[in-house]
MDAnalysis code that builds the backbone (N, CA, C; Angstrom):
import MDAnalysis as mda
import numpy as np

u = mda.Universe.empty(291, n_residues=97, atom_resindex=np.repeat(np.arange(97), 3), trajectory=True)
u.add_TopologyAttr("name", ["N", "CA", "C"] * 97)
u.add_TopologyAttr("resid", np.arange(1, 98))
u.add_TopologyAttr("resname", ["MET", "ARG", "PRO", "ALA", "PRO", "LEU", "ARG", "PRO", "GLN", "HIS", "VAL", "PRO", "ALA", "ALA", "THR", "PRO", "THR", "THR", "ALA", "GLN", "GLN", "PRO", "ALA", "ARG", "TYR", "LEU", "THR", "ASN", "ASN", "GLU", "ALA", "ALA", "GLU", "PHE", "LEU", "ARG", "LEU", "SER", "PRO", "ARG", "THR", "LEU", "GLU", "LYS", "GLN", "ARG", "VAL", "ILE", "GLY", "GLY", "GLY", "PRO", "ARG", "PHE", "ARG", "LYS", "PHE", "GLY", "ARG", "ARG", "VAL", "MET", "TYR", "ALA", "VAL", "ILE", "ASP", "LEU", "GLU", "THR", "TRP", "ALA", "ASP", "ALA", "ARG", "SER", "PHE", "GLU", "MET", "THR", "SER", "ASP", "PRO", "GLU", "TYR", "ALA", "GLU", "GLN", "HIS", "SER", "ALA", "HIS", "ARG", "PRO", "GLY", "VAL", "ARG"])
u.atoms.positions = np.array([
    [105.419, 55.723, 133.529],
    [106.542, 56.237, 132.775],
    [106.530, 57.751, 132.867],
    [107.660, 58.293, 133.230],
    [107.791, 59.743, 133.378],
    [108.277, 60.361, 132.075],
    [107.784, 61.569, 131.767],
    [108.292, 62.222, 130.552],
    [109.749, 62.617, 130.732],
    [110.441, 62.590, 129.659],
    [111.851, 62.979, 129.687],
    [111.950, 64.457, 130.031],
    [112.948, 64.834, 130.813],
    [113.104, 66.253, 131.150],
    [113.426, 67.069, 129.890],
    [112.914, 68.282, 129.880],
    [113.181, 69.168, 128.755],
    [114.612, 69.646, 128.799],
    [115.233, 69.544, 127.694],
    [116.604, 70.042, 127.600],
    [116.562, 71.431, 126.997],
    [117.345, 72.315, 127.543],
    [117.345, 73.660, 126.963],
    [117.877, 73.620, 125.540],
    [117.160, 74.300, 124.682],
    [117.588, 74.407, 123.295],
    [118.808, 75.307, 123.228],
    [119.702, 74.984, 122.350],
    [120.875, 75.844, 122.150],
    [120.439, 77.066, 121.357],
    [120.517, 78.207, 121.995],
    [120.162, 79.456, 121.336],
    [121.446, 80.223, 121.103],
    [121.755, 80.512, 119.842],
    [122.995, 81.252, 119.591],
    [122.924, 82.629, 120.235],
    [124.055, 83.060, 120.755],
    [124.120, 84.381, 121.390],
    [123.861, 85.453, 120.348],
    [123.117, 86.444, 120.750],
    [122.834, 87.558, 119.840],
    [124.118, 88.315, 119.592],
    [124.453, 88.445, 118.345],
    [125.671, 89.179, 118.008],
    [125.276, 90.567, 117.551],
    [125.876, 91.575, 118.140],
    [125.543, 92.936, 117.703],
    [126.002, 93.134, 116.265],
    [125.122, 93.698, 115.479],
    [125.477, 93.934, 114.075],
    [126.089, 95.314, 113.953],
    [127.348, 95.308, 113.640],
    [128.042, 96.578, 113.472],
    [128.022, 97.012, 112.014],
    [127.736, 96.064, 111.143],
    [127.689, 96.414, 109.721],
    [126.410, 97.177, 109.426],
    [126.515, 98.138, 108.542],
    [125.342, 98.907, 108.154],
    [124.433, 98.045, 107.304],
    [123.146, 98.367, 107.341],
    [122.219, 97.650, 106.483],
    [122.503, 98.025, 105.034],
    [122.242, 97.100, 104.135],
    [122.502, 97.423, 102.726],
    [121.612, 98.571, 102.263],
    [122.115, 99.291, 101.279],
    [121.367, 100.433, 100.756],
    [120.039, 99.956, 100.201],
    [119.026, 100.738, 100.439],
    [117.708, 100.413, 99.914],
    [117.523, 101.191, 98.623],
    [117.087, 100.514, 97.609],
    [116.904, 101.138, 96.308],
    [115.423, 101.304, 96.000],
    [115.099, 102.438, 95.397],
    [113.721, 102.752, 95.045],
    [113.595, 102.893, 93.535],
    [112.438, 102.527, 93.013],
    [112.150, 102.735, 91.597],
    [111.926, 104.223, 91.363],
    [111.772, 104.606, 90.115],
    [111.528, 106.007, 89.779],
    [110.259, 106.510, 90.479],
    [109.190, 105.738, 90.413],
    [107.928, 106.158, 91.040],
    [108.052, 106.244, 92.557],
    [108.743, 105.282, 93.171],
    [108.931, 105.304, 94.622],
    [109.801, 106.486, 95.037],
    [110.863, 106.762, 94.259],
    [111.745, 107.889, 94.564],
    [110.987, 109.208, 94.434],
    [110.151, 109.313, 93.405],
    [109.358, 110.528, 93.224],
    [108.405, 110.717, 94.400],
    [107.790, 109.641, 94.849],
    [106.892, 109.730, 95.998],
    [107.671, 110.105, 97.262],
    [108.861, 109.533, 97.419],
    [109.721, 109.834, 98.567],
    [110.045, 111.327, 98.627],
    [110.345, 111.912, 97.456],
    [110.708, 113.328, 97.368],
    [109.496, 114.240, 97.175],
    [108.329, 113.630, 96.978],
    [107.099, 114.368, 96.691],
    [107.236, 115.183, 95.408],
    [107.793, 114.519, 94.409],
    [107.932, 115.100, 93.076],
    [107.149, 114.241, 92.100],
    [106.980, 114.745, 90.906],
    [106.374, 113.966, 89.837],
    [107.415, 112.971, 89.319],
    [106.992, 111.751, 88.998],
    [107.944, 110.816, 88.388],
    [108.547, 111.389, 87.103],
    [107.760, 112.164, 86.391],
    [108.232, 112.788, 85.145],
    [109.366, 113.776, 85.429],
    [109.312, 114.449, 86.570],
    [110.385, 115.381, 86.937],
    [111.708, 114.646, 87.069],
    [111.704, 113.500, 87.730],
    [112.939, 112.723, 87.870],
    [113.423, 112.218, 86.514],
    [112.495, 111.804, 85.658],
    [112.878, 111.349, 84.324],
    [113.558, 112.475, 83.553],
    [112.985, 113.655, 83.628],
    [113.548, 114.817, 82.928],
    [114.920, 115.171, 83.486],
    [115.068, 115.128, 84.808],
    [116.342, 115.470, 85.418],
    [117.429, 114.457, 85.069],
    [117.054, 113.221, 84.819],
    [118.062, 112.242, 84.375],
    [118.611, 112.609, 83.010],
    [117.803, 113.247, 82.181],
    [118.241, 113.615, 80.834],
    [119.034, 114.913, 80.844],
    [118.492, 115.949, 81.504],
    [119.133, 117.267, 81.450],
    [120.107, 117.501, 82.596],
    [120.068, 116.659, 83.627],
    [120.960, 116.811, 84.768],
    [120.302, 117.588, 85.890],
    [120.970, 117.618, 87.014],
    [120.487, 118.360, 88.164],
    [119.686, 117.538, 89.153],
    [119.403, 116.295, 88.820],
    [118.630, 115.439, 89.713],
    [119.520, 114.617, 90.618],
    [118.913, 113.786, 91.429],
    [119.703, 112.921, 92.315],
    [120.448, 111.843, 91.520],
    [121.507, 111.331, 92.116],
    [122.259, 110.237, 91.483],
    [121.350, 109.038, 91.337],
    [121.519, 108.318, 90.252],
    [120.714, 107.122, 90.018],
    [121.619, 105.995, 89.553],
    [121.077, 104.808, 89.573],
    [121.810, 103.628, 89.145],
    [120.993, 102.897, 88.086],
    [121.696, 102.232, 87.203],
    [121.029, 101.428, 86.184],
    [121.384, 99.967, 86.439],
    [120.368, 99.159, 86.591],
    [120.531, 97.716, 86.714],
    [119.813, 97.125, 85.503],
    [120.584, 96.888, 84.445],
    [119.956, 96.481, 83.187],
    [119.161, 97.659, 82.659],
    [117.872, 97.456, 82.449],
    [117.002, 98.541, 81.988],
    [116.425, 99.345, 83.142],
    [116.516, 98.799, 84.324],
    [115.855, 99.396, 85.476],
    [116.667, 100.554, 86.059],
    [115.994, 101.656, 86.296],
    [116.602, 102.816, 86.952],
    [116.223, 102.750, 88.428],
    [117.220, 102.857, 89.290],
    [116.980, 102.773, 90.728],
    [117.701, 103.922, 91.434],
    [117.123, 104.342, 92.531],
    [117.697, 105.404, 93.351],
    [117.963, 104.856, 94.749],
    [119.164, 105.104, 95.270],
    [119.468, 104.740, 96.649],
    [118.874, 105.824, 97.552],
    [118.266, 105.411, 98.641],
    [117.641, 106.361, 99.565],
    [118.664, 107.380, 100.056],
    [119.882, 106.936, 100.331],
    [120.914, 107.855, 100.823],
    [121.219, 108.928, 99.780],
    [121.194, 108.578, 98.494],
    [121.437, 109.570, 97.439],
    [120.294, 110.574, 97.354],
    [119.068, 110.110, 97.547],
    [117.917, 111.018, 97.530],
    [117.995, 111.997, 98.698],
    [118.369, 111.485, 99.866],
    [118.485, 112.355, 101.044],
    [119.624, 113.354, 100.873],
    [120.743, 112.914, 100.320],
    [121.882, 113.808, 100.085],
    [121.505, 114.909, 99.110],
    [120.814, 114.538, 98.032],
    [120.376, 115.509, 97.029],
    [119.423, 116.519, 97.648],
    [118.482, 116.044, 98.452],
    [117.523, 116.939, 99.097],
    [118.226, 117.855, 100.100],
    [119.180, 117.316, 100.860],
    [119.909, 118.130, 101.839],
    [120.723, 119.232, 101.167],
    [121.216, 118.984, 99.962],
    [121.990, 119.992, 99.236],
    [121.117, 121.165, 98.794],
    [119.805, 120.992, 98.871],
    [118.866, 122.047, 98.493],
    [118.204, 122.671, 99.710],
    [118.908, 122.684, 100.809],
    [118.397, 123.245, 102.060],
    [118.956, 124.658, 102.240],
    [118.064, 125.612, 102.472],
    [118.467, 127.008, 102.627],
    [117.785, 127.594, 103.855],
    [118.376, 128.644, 104.395],
    [117.808, 129.344, 105.548],
    [116.733, 130.341, 105.118],
    [117.004, 131.059, 104.023],
    [116.069, 132.087, 103.555],
    [116.318, 132.357, 102.073],
    [115.362, 132.996, 101.433],
    [115.497, 133.254, 100.002],
    [116.584, 134.282, 99.697],
    [116.988, 135.071, 100.683],
    [118.070, 136.033, 100.445],
    [119.446, 135.413, 100.689],
    [119.476, 134.137, 101.012],
    [120.731, 133.414, 101.168],
    [121.488, 133.497, 99.843],
    [122.753, 133.931, 99.835],
    [123.496, 134.090, 98.581],
    [123.541, 132.806, 97.743],
    [123.667, 131.661, 98.392],
    [123.689, 130.404, 97.640],
    [122.352, 130.160, 96.960],
    [121.271, 130.469, 97.632],
    [119.940, 130.296, 97.061],
    [119.757, 131.197, 95.849],
    [120.110, 132.469, 96.012],
    [119.955, 133.428, 94.920],
    [120.813, 133.025, 93.719],
    [122.041, 132.618, 93.988],
    [122.940, 132.219, 92.901],
    [122.399, 130.993, 92.171],
    [121.932, 130.018, 92.910],
    [121.439, 128.782, 92.310],
    [120.162, 129.020, 91.501],
    [119.290, 129.877, 91.979],
    [118.027, 130.095, 91.296],
    [118.122, 131.092, 90.139],
    [119.037, 132.027, 90.206],
    [119.180, 132.952, 89.079],
    [119.884, 132.271, 87.912],
    [120.703, 131.274, 88.184],
    [121.418, 130.550, 87.127],
    [120.475, 129.697, 86.293],
    [119.322, 129.330, 86.829],
    [118.401, 128.449, 86.107],
    [117.354, 129.212, 85.308],
    [117.271, 130.521, 85.488],
    [116.261, 131.296, 84.748],
    [116.933, 132.055, 83.627],
    [116.566, 131.761, 82.373],
    [117.180, 132.484, 81.267],
    [116.784, 133.965, 81.293],
    [117.724, 134.807, 80.967],
    [117.454, 136.232, 80.892],
    [117.579, 136.953, 82.222],
    [117.792, 136.222, 83.316],
    [117.936, 136.845, 84.627],
    [119.415, 136.950, 84.942],
    [119.831, 138.118, 85.346],
    [121.259, 138.306, 85.657],
    [121.464, 138.649, 87.084],
])
């Protein structure tokens, strides 16, 4: 008795994925590690403002990686004498004009 010939398995054609991958969300501690900040810094910035955008899912605070990157990119400067840098940093120090 001869073995039955192997039939090729139907393999679905690979479809190129044009859709973007879903946003990846990080916890407060993961986001702080991503930005190399203290988790407490992010907590404080959520209260007083100035931090990256965050989302609330029930009690859980989550940060989208794209929002963290956007926030970090907005703090990119060429040099300390850059007018935007000077304006942004003098506004945060009380008593400095």
